[in-house]
C-alpha positions in Angstrom: 0.0 0.0 0.0 1.7 3.2 -1.2 0.9 6.3 0.8 -0.6 9.2 -1.2 1.0 12.7 -1.0 -2.1 14.3 0.4 -3.7 11.3 2.1 -4.6 13.2 5.3 -6.6 15.8 3.3 -8.2 13.2 1.2 -9.2 11.2 4.3 -10.9 14.4 5.8 -12.7 14.9 2.5 -13.7 11.2 2.5 -15.2 11.4 6.0 -17.1 14.6 5.1 -18.4 13.2 1.9 -19.1 9.8 3.4 -21.1 11.3 6.2 -23.2 13.3 3.7 -23.6 10.1 1.6 -24.8 8.0 4.5 -27.1 10.6 5.9 -28.6 11.4 2.5 -29.4 7.7 2.0 -31.0 7.8 5.4 -29.1 4.8 6.8 -27.1 6.6 9.5 -27.1 9.7 11.6 -23.6 10.4 13.0 -23.3 12.1 16.4 -20.6 14.7 17.2 -19.2 12.2 19.8 -18.5 9.5 17.1 -14.8 9.0 16.7 -13.1 9.2 13.3 -12.3 5.5 13.5 -16.0 4.7 13.9 -16.9 6.9 11.0 -14.1 5.4 8.8 -15.3 1.9 9.4 -19.0 2.6 8.9 -18.4 4.7 5.7 -16.1 2.0 4.3 -18.6 -0.8 5.0 -21.4 1.3 3.5 -19.5 2.1 0.3 -18.6 -1.6 -0.1 -22.2 -2.7 0.5 -23.4 -0.2 -2.1 -20.7 -1.4 -4.5 -19.2 2.1 -4.7 -15.7 0.8 -3.9 -14.0 -2.6 -4.1 -13.7 -4.5 -0.8 -10.4 -5.2 0.8 -9.9 -9.0 1.4 -11.1 -9.9 4.8 -7.7 -11.0 6.1 -6.2 -7.7 5.1 -8.8 -5.3 6.7 -7.3 -2.9 9.2 -8.1 0.7 10.2 -5.1 1.9 8.2 -6.2 0.0 5.0 -9.8 1.3 5.3 -8.5 4.9 5.7 -6.3 4.5 2.6 -9.1 3.0 0.6 -11.4 6.0 1.5 -8.6 8.5 0.7 -8.3 7.0 -2.8 -12.1 7.1 -3.2 -12.2 10.8 -2.1 -9.4 11.7 -4.5 -11.6 10.5 -7.4 -14.6 12.6 -6.3 -15.3 15.8 -8.3 
């Protein structure tokens, strides 16, 4: 897994856009007390469920790999 130059910024964008996506679909309502780790995992699983992104093999799933996958997804958003 190669780190992106602006991965932190893309991850912030992914969380923002992922929260909007989940709330627009009506499947989740995030609380201000939810941690970034919780949001990352929920957004990742939602996007995989909706077939927006390819899933990571189950034996390779980690918080770091989910964050990287979301950063890649956010970098492709308009």
